[in-house]
Structures are given as structure tokens and as C-alpha cells.
C-alpha positions in Angstrom: -2.5 22.4 4.2 -1.7 26.0 3.6 -1.7 28.0 0.4 -4.1 25.7 -1.4 -5.0 27.2 -4.8 -8.4 25.6 -5.4 -10.6 22.9 -4.1 -13.6 21.0 -5.3 -16.4 19.0 -3.8 -16.5 15.5 -5.2 -19.6 13.7 -4.0 -18.5 10.3 -5.2 -18.5 7.7 -2.5 -15.2 6.2 -1.7 -14.9 2.8 -3.3 -12.4 0.0 -2.7 -11.0 -0.3 -6.2 -8.5 -2.5 -7.9 -4.9 -1.3 -8.0 -4.2 1.1 -10.9 -0.8 -0.1 -12.1 0.3 1.0 -15.6 3.1 -1.6 -15.6 1.2 -4.7 -14.5 -2.5 -4.2 -13.5 -2.9 -7.8 -12.4 0.2 -8.0 -10.2 -1.2 -6.9 -6.9 -4.4 -7.0 -5.0 -4.4 -4.3 -2.3 -7.2 -6.1 -0.5 -4.7 -8.8 0.4 -3.1 -6.4 2.8 -4.0 -6.7 6.5 -6.1 -3.7 7.4 -4.9 -1.4 10.1 -7.5 -0.8 12.8 -8.0 2.9 13.7 -10.5 3.4 16.5 -12.8 6.2 17.5 -11.2 7.2 20.8 -11.0 10.1 23.1 -12.6 13.6 22.8 -11.5 17.2 22.7 -10.9 17.2 26.5 -8.3 14.4 26.1 -5.9 16.9 24.6 -4.1 20.1 25.5 -4.7 22.2 22.3 -1.6 24.4 21.8 -1.9 26.3 18.5 -3.0 26.2 14.8 -0.1 24.9 12.6 -1.9 24.6 9.3 -5.1 25.9 7.6 -6.8 25.2 4.3 -10.2 24.9 2.6 -10.8 21.4 4.0 -9.8 22.0 7.6 -7.5 23.2 10.3 -4.5 21.4 11.8 -3.6 21.9 15.5 -0.6 21.0 17.5 -1.8 19.3 20.7 -0.6 17.1 23.6 -2.2 13.9 24.5 -3.0 14.2 28.2 -2.6 10.5 28.9 0.7 9.9 27.1 2.1 13.4 27.0 2.9 12.8 23.4 2.8 15.7 21.0 0.3 15.1 18.2 -1.3 16.9 15.2 -5.1 17.0 15.1 -6.8 17.8 11.8 -10.3 19.1 12.3 -12.6 18.9 9.2 -16.2 19.6 8.7 -18.2 16.4 8.5 -21.0 16.7 6.0 -23.8 14.3 7.1 -24.7 13.7 3.4 -21.3 12.5 2.3 -18.7 10.0 3.5 -15.3 11.6 4.3 -13.0 10.3 1.5 -9.8 11.7 3.1 -10.6 9.8 6.3 -11.2 6.5 4.5 -7.9 6.9 2.7 -5.6 8.0 5.5 -6.8 5.3 7.9 -5.5 2.8 5.4 -2.0 4.3 5.2 0.7 2.5 7.2 4.1 3.7 5.8 7.0 5.6 7.3 6.7 8.3 4.6 3.0 8.8 4.8 1.0 10.6 7.6 -0.3 8.1 10.1 -3.7 8.5 11.8 -3.7 6.9 15.3 -7.4 7.5 16.3 -10.2 9.9 15.7 -13.2 11.5 17.5 -16.1 13.8 16.6 -16.9 17.2 18.1 -19.8 19.7 17.8 -18.9 23.3 17.1 -20.3 26.4 15.5 -19.6 26.7 11.8 -17.4 29.5 10.5 -19.4 32.7 9.9 -22.5 31.0 11.2 -24.3 30.4 14.5 -25.3 26.9 13.4 -23.8 23.9 15.2 -22.1 21.4 13.0 -20.2 18.0 13.4 -16.4 18.0 12.9 -14.2 15.0 12.4 -10.9 15.2 14.3 -8.0 13.0 13.0 -5.2 12.4 15.6 -1.9 12.1 13.6 1.8 12.1 14.0 3.3 15.5 14.7 6.1 16.3 12.4 7.6 19.7 13.1 8.6 21.2 9.8 7.4 21.4 6.2 9.7 21.2 3.1 8.3 24.6 2.2 9.8 26.2 5.3 13.0 24.2 5.0 13.5 25.5 1.4 12.6 29.0 2.5 15.3 28.9 5.2 18.0 28.0 2.7 16.9 30.7 0.3 16.8 33.3 3.0 20.3 32.4 4.0 21.5 32.6 0.4 22.6 28.9 0.5 22.2 26.2 -2.1 20.2 23.2 -0.9 22.6 20.4 0.1 22.8 17.6 -2.4 22.9 14.9 0.3 19.6 16.2 1.7 18.3 16.4 -1.9 19.0 12.7 -2.3 17.5 11.7 1.1 14.3 13.7 0.6 13.8 12.8 -3.1 14.3 9.1 -2.3 11.6 9.2 0.4 9.2 11.1 -1.9 9.4 8.3 -4.5 9.0 5.7 -1.7 5.8 7.4 -0.6 4.5 7.4 -4.2 5.4 3.8 -4.7 3.3 2.9 -1.7 0.2 5.0 -2.2 0.1 4.1 -6.0 0.3 0.4 -5.0 -2.9 1.0 -3.1 -4.5 2.7 -6.1 -4.4 6.1 -4.4 -3.4 9.3 -6.3 -2.6 12.2 -4.0 -3.4 15.0 -6.5 -1.9 17.9 -4.5 1.8 17.3 -3.9 3.7 20.4 -3.1 6.3 21.5 -0.6 3.6 22.7 1.9 2.2 19.2 1.9 5.5 17.4 2.7 6.5 17.3 6.3 10.2 17.0 7.5 11.6 15.9 10.8 14.9 17.7 10.8 16.2 15.5 13.6 16.5 12.3 11.5 15.4 13.8 8.1 12.3 11.6 7.8 10.0 12.9 5.1 6.2 12.5 5.4 3.6 13.0 2.8 0.5 14.6 4.3 -2.8 16.4 3.4 -4.8 13.7 1.5 -7.8 16.0 1.2 -7.6 15.9 -2.6 -6.6 12.2 -2.8 -8.7 9.7 -4.6 -8.6 6.0 -5.5 -8.6 5.9 -9.3 -9.2 3.1 -11.7 -7.5 3.2 -15.1 -9.8 5.0 -17.5 -12.0 6.5 -14.8 -13.1 10.1 -15.2 -12.0 12.5 -12.4 -12.0 16.3 -12.2 -9.2 17.8 -14.2 -9.0 21.1 -12.3 -7.0 19.7 -9.5 -3.5 20.1 -7.9 -1.9 23.4 -7.1 -0.9 25.3 -10.3 2.9 25.3 -10.0 2.9 21.5 -9.6 0.1 20.6 -12.0 0.9 18.1 -14.7 0.5 19.3 -18.3 -2.2 16.8 -19.1 -4.3 18.4 -16.4 -3.8 21.8 -17.9 -5.0 20.5 -21.3 -8.1 19.2 -19.6 -7.4 15.5 -19.3 -10.0 13.9 -17.0 -8.8 10.3 -17.3 -5.5 10.6 -15.7 -3.5 8.4 -13.3 -0.6 8.2 -10.9 1.7 9.9 -13.3 0.3 13.3 -12.3 1.9 12.8 -8.9 5.2 11.8 -10.4 5.2 15.1 -12.3 4.4 17.0 -9.1 7.3 15.3 -7.3 9.6 16.3 -10.2 8.5 19.9 -9.7 9.3 19.7 -6.0 12.7 18.2 -6.6 13.5 20.8 -9.2 12.5 23.5 -6.7 14.9 22.1 -4.1 17.8 22.7 -6.4 16.6 26.0 -8.0 15.6 27.6 -4.8 12.3 28.6 -6.4 9.4 27.0 -8.3 10.5 25.6 -11.7 7.2 26.5 -13.4 5.7 29.6 -11.6 2.8 30.2 -14.0 0.3 33.0 -13.2 -2.5 31.3 -15.0 -3.2 27.9 -16.6 -2.1 29.4 -20.0 1.0 30.9 -18.5 1.8 27.6 -16.7 1.8 25.8 -20.0 4.1 28.4 -21.4 6.5 28.1 -18.5 6.6 24.3 -19.0 7.3 24.8 -22.7 10.1 27.2 -21.9 12.0 24.2 -20.5 10.6 21.2 -22.5 9.8 23.0 -25.8 6.5 22.8 -27.6 5.0 19.3 -27.4 4.7 17.3 -30.6 1.2 16.3 -31.8 1.9 12.8 -30.6 2.8 14.1 -27.1 -0.4 16.3 -27.0 -2.5 13.3 -27.9 -0.7 11.2 -25.2 -1.5 13.9 -22.7 -5.1 14.6 -23.7 -6.6 12.8 -26.7 -9.4 15.3 -27.2 -7.2 18.4 -26.7 -7.8 21.1 -29.3 -5.1 23.6 -28.6 -2.8 25.9 -30.7 0.5 26.2 -28.9 3.3 28.6 -29.8 6.5 27.2 -31.2 9.1 27.2 -28.5 12.5 25.5 -28.6 13.5 23.4 -25.5 16.1 24.6 -23.0 19.0 22.5 -22.1 18.2 21.2 -18.6 21.8 21.9 -17.5 21.4 25.6 -18.3 18.1 25.8 -16.4 19.8 24.7 -13.1 22.7 26.0 -11.1 26.2 24.8 -12.1 26.5 23.2 -8.7 23.4 20.9 -9.3 24.4 17.2 -9.4 24.3 16.0 -13.0 22.6 12.8 -11.9 19.8 14.8 -10.3 19.3 16.6 -13.6 19.2 13.3 -15.5 16.5 12.0 -13.1 14.4 15.2 -13.6 14.6 14.6 -17.4 12.9 11.2 -16.9 10.3 12.7 -14.6 9.4 15.9 -16.3 8.4 14.7 -19.7 5.1 15.3 -21.5 3.9 11.7 -22.2 2.5 10.4 -18.8 3.3 6.8 -19.9 6.9 7.6 -20.5 7.5 9.2 -17.1 9.7 7.1 -14.8 7.7 5.2 -12.2 8.5 5.6 -8.5 10.2 2.2 -8.2 12.2 2.9 -11.4 13.2 6.3 -9.9 14.5 4.6 -6.7 16.8 2.6 -8.9 18.3 5.7 -10.6 22.1 6.2 -10.2 21.4 9.5 -8.4 20.5 7.4 -5.3 23.5 4.9 -5.6 25.3 6.8 -2.8 22.5 6.0 -0.4 23.0 2.3 -1.1 26.8 2.2 -0.6 26.8 2.9 3.1 24.7 4.1 6.0 24.7 7.9 5.7 24.9 10.3 8.6 24.1 14.0 8.6 26.3 16.0 11.0 27.2 12.8 12.8 23.6 11.8 13.4 21.8 8.7 11.9 19.1 9.4 9.4 15.8 7.7 9.0 15.7 4.1 7.7 15.5 4.3 3.9 15.3 0.6 3.1 12.5 -0.8 5.3 10.3 -1.5 2.3 7.0 -3.2 2.8 5.2 -5.6 0.5 2.8 -3.1 -1.0 5.4 -0.6 -2.3 7.4 -3.3 -4.0 4.3 -5.0 -5.4 4.6 -3.8 -9.0 8.1 -5.4 -9.2 9.1 -7.5 -6.2 12.3 -8.6 -7.9 13.6 -5.1 -7.4 14.0 -5.7 -3.7 17.3 -7.4 -4.4 18.6 -4.3 -6.0 16.9 -1.7 -3.8 18.0 -3.2 -0.5 21.8 -3.0 0.1 23.7 -6.1 1.2 24.9 -4.3 4.3 21.4 -3.5 5.4 20.1 -5.6 8.3 16.9 -3.6 9.2 16.2 -1.6 12.3 
């Protein structure tokens, strides 16, 4: 929610669209999934409102307690424009995955608009409360002068790719993945993707706004002005987040769009003409000649070589050549997770292998390889 660089108003009505799947567009029909029912239930007096825990252009997130169950929840309060359907609402109520934010119910309230005496309608989404963000976790390690632990890097990266495999199977592109929008339960190390305020269902070849995604995590095709992009922009963003975990700082901290592209080229080198065309067919740019940097030299000596190899497959110019989320889950970097049930400080971690039908849809045969023989479910 916090530190959003820019936002846009997209008046397109939400449409139930066919799955966008670059590997096999006919493999999966998301409409075959049973729909989760989310009811309009309760009102603002049903909760004890504790404090604001997140704030952005699209709304405010509160920590609250359900008076009936005494359960701590998060409530996202967003302005409900009577002229438009709320696309975020229509997306998040569809989500039912351990690594995606879950909406339990919703209600409407009337309140005065910010900087105005006029009354307006607000939509309140009652969601899981997850206490931390990856942004704050990373800041803690940096403040302590400590490297981010590789076991946590594996556990968090794995769950990021699981969340992508799931939402992409539903045809959803998040479009604003960054550490601030990734929640962490430090008790069992469950990771939850949140803030779907910029998310959209996208068909292959469909035009969408190119000026999207926070700058540090923006895919190069977006910087070049590509408006017919797909899920690969999320994969790039995840790569930037994973790199940040091991660097202790953003990998591409550009101060402008132009500087952002230069920062990317400092690592990857100047893209070839074929790569520029793959990113944005109509791009007309003159880029400086920059030699690529060895990935190993860009990261700390303590960084796991397999993590660096994974990042090479994620952070590449051609969107079609970026590793898919399911392919990423099969990467040797995660083999340790499949060997035995891991614990952190003697405590069990979140279930990593409770895959559902949707996230395996692009390649169901991978289930045999992704789910360890020792795993019996929870």
C-alpha cells in the first residue's frame, strides 16, 4: 500500500477473460473453478478500529478486531466511485490461495471525502491480518548489518513464485509487485501477496497502460512504452525483489525512467536490436553501449550461486524468455525445500506444497516433481 510511485484511473469494466498463458493458451479455463462466495456482511460498528497500518492513492488499510469473533483483521477502505465498478474488489474476491490476500466479507460506509465536506460511499474489504511486510523485514536486517538468511530467501522466493503461478492461471497480472506489497507472517514465514489495486485481467495482445508498476520494479518493456504486455512483467518484478533480499538494497534504483533503463543496462548490458524488438516492437530508442556485468560480481560473495543462476533466468530482456513461475519452482535453488520438512529456529514453517488445481494448470504433470514423496499434506 505505501510508497506507491504513481497511479492511474482505468475506466475499463472488469471482464471475465480467458486465461493468458504464453505456454499453452488452451490448457485451462478459469471459469471451471468453483467460485468462492464473499458476502456483504457487517458494518463499521462490527469492528474495533485500532490503527492505520497502510496508506496509498487507492485507499487506507486499518488494523481492526471483529467484535463477534475477536479475530484481528485488516480492513481496506477505498472510495467507491458510483460511475465505475471496483476492479480490485472483483479480482480479490476471486482469490483463494495461501499466498494471496483473502477477503472474507465486505461492507459499505458513508464518510466525508478527504479535503471536502461532501459525503461519499466507501467500500470496506475485510481481509486476513498479516503483521509484517517484506519491506520492513529487509529493513530490519539492513539496520542490523546482517545478510538476509539464505533459508528465508528460499522460502520467501518459492512462495512468491507460487502466488504468481496462481494469479497468472486466473489471467490476472498484479502490475505493482514490490516489498511493500508482500506481507510476511514471521511466526510461520507465510508470504502473502497483497494490494491488487493495480491488478488487471489481461488477454494476450490486449492494450493496457504502460506507465504502471513502481519504478524500481518496472520491467524494461514497460520503460520502452510497451502497452501489449503480459504476466512476464510480474516475473521481472519478483526478480527485482529477490535480488533486493540478497543485496540489502534495490538492484535497479533509477531516479527516472531513463536512469532506470541505464541501471538495468549496467547489469545486463545494452539490449540487442532483437531484444529491443521483443520488448517493444515500435520502440524508437538510442541506447548507450554498455557492457554487461557478471552477476556474481554484482552480488555479495555469500549469495547462493543457485540463487544467482535463478535471477539470470528471471532478469532477462526478452519477456518470452523469462522463466515462468512454475519453471522457477522447479529450479535447483529450491531443491533443499523438497528434500525434507524445514524448520526455522525449531518451528514449523508454512505448508509449501499444498498446490491447487489452478496454479498447476499450465503443466499438471509437474505436480509429480513439485510435490515431494515425503509430503502427505496438512
